[in-house]
C-alpha positions as CSV (number, residue, x, y, z in Angstrom):
1,M,0.0,0.0,0.0
2,A,1.3,3.5,-0.9
3,D,1.8,5.8,1.9
4,I,-1.3,8.0,1.9
5,T,-1.7,10.7,4.4
6,V,-4.8,11.9,6.0
7,T,-4.9,15.2,3.8
8,E,-4.0,13.3,0.7
9,H,-6.8,10.7,1.4
10,L,-9.3,13.6,1.8
11,L,-8.2,15.3,-1.4
12,L,-8.5,12.2,-3.3
13,H,-12.0,11.6,-2.2
14,Q,-13.0,15.3,-2.2
15,K,-15.6,14.7,-5.2
16,R,-17.3,12.2,-2.8
17,T,-16.8,14.3,0.4
18,P,-18.6,17.5,0.1
19,Q,-17.0,18.5,3.6
20,A,-13.6,18.4,2.4
21,T,-13.4,22.1,1.6
22,G,-10.1,24.0,2.3
23,Q,-11.6,25.0,5.6
24,F,-12.8,21.5,6.9
25,T,-9.4,20.2,5.6
26,G,-7.7,22.9,7.6
27,L,-9.7,22.0,10.6
28,L,-8.7,18.4,10.4
29,Y,-5.1,19.5,9.9
30,D,-5.1,21.3,13.3
31,L,-7.1,18.7,15.1
32,I,-4.3,16.1,13.9
33,L,-1.6,18.5,15.0
34,S,-3.3,18.6,18.4
35,G,-3.3,15.0,18.7
36,K,0.1,14.6,17.8
37,S,1.1,17.2,20.5
38,I,-1.0,15.1,23.1
39,A,0.7,12.0,22.0
40,R,4.2,13.3,22.3
41,R,3.3,14.0,26.1
42,I,1.7,10.7,26.7
43,N,4.6,8.7,25.2
44,R,6.7,10.6,28.1
45,A,4.5,9.8,30.9
46,G,6.6,8.7,33.8
47,L,9.3,11.0,32.7
48,L,7.2,14.1,32.9
49,D,5.1,15.1,35.8
50,I,1.8,14.3,34.1
51,L,0.7,11.3,36.0
52,G,-2.0,11.3,38.8
53,G,-4.9,13.8,39.7
54,T,-5.0,17.4,40.2
55,G,-7.1,17.3,43.3
56,E,-9.9,18.9,41.4
57,V,-13.3,17.8,40.2
58,N,-14.7,18.6,36.6
59,V,-18.3,19.5,35.5
60,Q,-19.0,16.0,35.1
61,G,-18.3,15.2,39.0
62,E,-15.1,13.4,38.0
63,N,-11.6,13.6,39.4
64,V,-9.4,15.6,37.1
65,Q,-6.2,14.1,36.0
66,K,-3.0,16.3,35.1
67,M,-3.1,15.0,31.6
68,D,-6.8,16.0,31.2
69,V,-5.9,19.6,31.9
70,I,-2.9,19.5,29.4
71,A,-5.1,17.7,26.6
72,N,-7.8,20.1,27.0
73,R,-5.4,23.3,26.9
74,I,-3.7,21.9,23.7
75,M,-7.1,21.4,21.9
76,L,-8.4,24.8,23.0
77,Y,-5.4,26.7,22.1
78,R,-4.9,25.1,18.8
79,M,-8.5,24.8,17.7
80,E,-9.6,28.4,18.5
81,R,-6.9,29.7,16.1
82,C,-7.6,27.2,13.4
83,G,-9.9,29.5,11.4
84,A,-12.5,26.9,10.7
85,L,-14.6,27.1,14.0
86,C,-17.1,29.3,15.5
87,A,-17.6,27.4,18.7
88,M,-16.4,24.6,20.8
89,S,-17.6,22.3,23.7
90,S,-15.2,20.2,25.8
91,E,-16.1,17.7,28.3
92,E,-13.8,19.4,30.7
93,E,-15.7,22.7,30.4
94,A,-19.1,23.6,31.8
95,D,-20.1,26.0,29.2
96,L,-20.1,26.5,25.3
97,I,-16.9,28.0,24.3
98,R,-17.2,30.6,21.6
99,V,-14.2,31.5,19.3
100,A,-12.9,35.0,20.5
101,P,-13.5,37.8,18.0
102,E,-9.8,38.3,17.7
103,F,-9.5,35.1,15.7
104,P,-10.9,34.3,12.4
105,Q,-14.0,32.3,12.4
106,G,-15.6,29.6,10.3
107,D,-18.8,27.7,10.1
108,Y,-18.1,24.5,12.2
109,I,-18.5,23.3,15.7
110,L,-16.1,20.9,17.5
111,I,-17.4,18.9,20.3
112,F,-14.6,16.8,22.1
113,D,-13.5,14.8,25.0
114,P,-9.8,15.9,25.0
115,L,-8.7,12.6,26.9
116,D,-11.0,9.7,27.4
117,G,-9.8,7.1,30.0
118,S,-7.2,9.6,31.4
119,S,-6.9,7.6,34.6
120,N,-5.5,4.7,32.8
121,I,-2.2,6.6,31.8
122,D,-1.0,5.9,35.5
123,V,-1.1,2.3,34.6
124,N,0.1,2.6,30.9
125,V,-3.2,1.7,29.2
126,N,-4.6,2.9,26.0
127,V,-6.5,6.5,26.0
128,G,-8.0,8.6,23.4
129,T,-9.3,12.0,22.3
130,I,-12.9,11.6,20.8
131,F,-14.4,14.4,18.6
132,S,-17.4,15.3,16.7
133,I,-17.8,18.1,13.9
134,L,-20.9,19.8,13.3
135,R,-21.8,22.7,10.8
136,R,-23.6,25.7,12.3
137,K,-27.1,26.5,11.3
138,G,-27.1,30.2,11.8
139,E,-25.7,33.1,9.7
140,H,-22.0,33.4,9.4
141,G,-20.5,36.1,11.8
142,S,-23.2,36.0,14.0
143,E,-22.8,34.7,17.7
144,V,-23.4,31.0,17.9
145,T,-26.4,30.1,19.9
146,L,-26.8,27.0,22.0
147,K,-29.4,25.6,20.0
148,E,-27.3,25.5,17.0
149,V,-25.0,23.2,18.8
150,L,-27.6,20.9,20.3
151,Q,-28.0,19.0,17.0
152,P,-28.9,15.2,16.6
153,G,-26.0,12.9,16.0
154,C,-27.1,12.2,12.4
155,Q,-26.3,15.9,11.3
156,Q,-22.6,15.3,12.1
157,V,-20.3,16.1,9.1
158,A,-17.4,14.2,10.6
159,A,-16.4,12.3,13.8
160,G,-13.5,10.2,15.0
161,Y,-11.1,9.6,17.6
162,I,-7.1,9.5,18.1
163,L,-6.2,6.4,20.1
164,Y,-2.9,6.7,22.0
165,G,-1.4,3.1,22.6
166,P,1.3,0.9,21.4
167,S,1.0,3.2,18.2
168,T,-1.1,6.3,17.9
169,M,-4.1,6.0,15.6
170,L,-6.6,8.1,14.0
171,V,-9.9,6.6,13.1
172,L,-12.1,9.1,11.1
173,S,-15.3,9.4,8.9
174,T,-16.6,12.1,7.0
175,G,-19.8,10.2,6.2
176,Q,-18.1,8.1,3.4
177,G,-17.1,5.1,5.4
178,V,-14.6,4.7,8.2
179,H,-10.8,4.8,7.6
180,G,-7.9,4.3,10.2
181,F,-4.5,6.1,9.8
182,T,-1.5,5.2,12.0
183,L,1.1,7.8,13.1
184,D,4.5,7.2,11.5
185,P,7.0,8.6,14.3
186,G,9.6,8.6,11.4
187,V,7.9,11.0,9.0
188,G,5.4,12.6,11.7
189,E,2.5,11.8,9.5
190,F,-0.8,9.7,9.8
191,L,-0.5,7.1,7.1
192,L,-3.7,5.2,5.8
193,S,-3.5,1.8,7.5
194,H,-7.1,0.6,7.9
195,P,-9.1,1.7,4.7
196,N,-12.7,1.0,4.7
197,M,-13.0,-0.5,8.1
198,R,-16.0,-2.8,8.5
199,I,-17.4,-4.2,11.8
200,P,-18.6,-7.9,11.7
201,D,-22.4,-8.5,11.9
202,V,-22.0,-10.5,15.0
203,G,-19.0,-10.5,17.3
204,R,-16.7,-12.5,19.7
205,Y,-16.7,-10.1,22.8
206,Y,-19.0,-8.2,25.2
207,S,-17.6,-5.2,26.9
208,V,-19.3,-4.0,30.0
209,N,-18.5,-3.3,33.6
210,D,-20.7,-5.9,35.2
211,S,-19.6,-5.0,38.8
212,Y,-22.5,-2.5,38.7
213,W,-25.0,-5.1,37.8
214,R,-26.8,-4.5,41.3
215,Y,-27.9,-1.1,40.2
216,W,-29.3,-2.2,36.8
217,D,-32.9,-3.0,35.7
218,G,-34.1,-6.3,34.5
219,A,-33.5,-5.6,31.0
220,A,-29.9,-4.7,31.4
221,R,-29.2,-7.8,33.6
222,E,-31.1,-10.1,31.0
223,S,-28.9,-8.4,28.3
224,L,-25.6,-9.4,30.2
225,E,-26.9,-13.0,30.7
226,F,-27.7,-13.3,26.9
227,F,-24.0,-12.6,25.9
228,R,-22.7,-14.6,28.9
229,S,-24.6,-17.7,27.6
230,R,-23.4,-17.4,24.1
231,E,-20.9,-20.0,22.9
232,N,-17.6,-18.6,21.9
233,Y,-18.2,-15.3,23.3
234,S,-15.7,-13.8,25.8
235,S,-15.7,-10.8,28.2
236,R,-13.3,-7.8,27.6
237,Y,-13.2,-4.6,29.5
238,V,-10.5,-2.0,29.6
239,G,-12.3,0.7,31.4
240,A,-11.5,3.4,28.7
241,L,-14.5,3.8,26.4
242,V,-12.4,4.6,23.3
243,A,-9.9,1.6,23.7
244,D,-13.1,-0.6,24.4
245,F,-14.8,0.7,21.3
246,H,-11.6,0.4,19.0
247,R,-11.5,-3.3,19.8
248,T,-15.2,-3.8,19.3
249,L,-14.9,-2.0,15.9
250,L,-12.1,-4.2,14.6
251,C,-13.1,-7.6,16.1
252,G,-16.9,-7.2,16.4
253,G,-19.1,-7.6,19.6
254,I,-20.8,-5.1,21.8
255,Y,-19.9,-2.4,24.3
256,M,-22.6,-2.0,27.0
257,Y,-23.0,1.0,29.4
258,P,-26.6,0.6,30.8
259,P,-28.5,3.0,32.7
260,E,-28.3,2.5,36.5
261,K,-30.5,3.3,39.6
262,R,-28.0,5.8,40.5
263,K,-27.8,7.3,36.9
264,P,-31.2,6.7,35.2
265,E,-30.1,9.0,32.3
266,G,-26.9,6.9,31.8
267,K,-23.3,8.0,32.3
268,L,-21.7,8.6,28.8
269,R,-22.0,12.1,27.4
270,M,-24.1,12.3,24.3
271,M,-22.4,14.9,22.3
272,C,-18.7,14.2,22.9
273,E,-18.8,10.3,23.5
274,A,-21.9,8.4,22.3
275,A,-22.8,10.4,19.2
276,P,-19.3,10.4,17.4
277,L,-18.8,6.8,18.2
278,A,-22.3,6.0,16.9
279,F,-21.5,7.9,13.7
280,L,-18.4,5.9,13.3
281,V,-20.0,2.5,14.0
282,E,-23.0,3.0,11.4
283,Q,-20.5,4.1,8.9
284,A,-18.8,0.8,9.5
285,G,-21.8,-1.1,9.2
286,G,-22.9,-1.6,13.0
287,K,-25.4,-0.1,15.2
288,A,-25.7,2.2,18.3
289,S,-28.7,2.4,20.7
290,D,-29.8,3.5,24.1
291,G,-31.8,0.2,24.2
292,Y,-34.9,1.5,22.8
293,G,-33.7,3.4,19.6
294,R,-31.0,4.8,17.5
295,I,-28.5,7.0,19.2
296,L,-28.1,9.2,16.2
297,D,-31.8,10.1,16.2
298,R,-31.7,11.6,19.7
299,T,-31.4,15.4,20.1
300,P,-29.4,16.3,23.4
301,S,-31.4,18.7,25.7
302,H,-28.3,20.3,27.1
303,L,-24.7,20.5,26.3
304,H,-23.6,17.7,28.8
305,A,-26.5,15.5,28.3
306,R,-26.1,11.8,29.0
307,T,-27.4,8.5,27.5
308,P,-27.3,4.8,27.9
309,L,-25.3,3.1,25.1
310,F,-25.1,-0.2,23.4
311,I,-22.9,-0.1,20.4
312,G,-21.1,-2.6,18.2
313,S,-22.0,-5.5,15.7
314,S,-25.6,-5.0,14.3
315,Q,-27.0,-8.4,15.3
316,D,-25.7,-7.9,18.9
317,V,-27.2,-4.5,19.4
318,E,-30.5,-5.9,17.7
319,A,-30.5,-8.6,20.3
320,V,-30.3,-6.1,23.1
321,E,-33.1,-3.9,21.8
322,K,-35.3,-7.0,21.5
323,I,-34.8,-7.6,25.2
324,Y,-35.4,-4.0,25.9
325,A,-38.6,-4.1,24.1
326,K,-40.1,-6.6,26.4
327,Y,-39.7,-4.2,29.3
């Protein structure tokens, strides 16, 4: 396979990808540059003072890790200056972030989790940056309203994640399939390594934190027992959504995060976690559901709205929806 970079891939597919304008390509360039900066710091974890927590709690009620803060700052600094955005939303920030008037503005909105699974850095386990790109609905140059940002996931123009692990990998969709690019440290570029990624219709693994089963309702418990009882099906759980999803995308199966009595709306964030991964899995031939319907059809009620999530191989997700339909 020829060494095709992300930018070259977008240009080659520009006729089939209406989003691949100069502004959009520039947005992705700066997003990728942010990912490289984050990867460089993560690769030196243990040598730099980036392990452990800050002692603070974020808007989600979670303990903030030092690398959360670093990744968030890198993303905000770089992306505010890219010239393609009018607003951003970060998992680490309570409010919508409008691009300051001193910077050039575009027509795109970036929603991101700067470092999913950040507590795993301390034990040298995969983490990642998840992102979603929306196009604003209002007039160019006017102040972005929150209503413009609260779009259903089916209106995303692109989504993806950067996985920091044994290799650094970008998985991206602009609505024309899913493609994976691996960072070559020698040339400093993400090169096409996984073209046209497809998830199997039925998988081999189920991924869920079943230590919370006592807080689940009957449908969630029955769903777990369904996969436990399947022949040649194994449990795999990393504890970082982006890592568990990546394995599911490659190998097939299902990732489950059911609602709980303590969290009836679910735990995962709709806009910066569930929607972008749902966009990817559907482009790869899989499905994503809240148990009762398609994730991408849901419109978030607020910036940090949460949702249950069942995502993965189409037949496995359909099996969960059949169970939930009984309840």
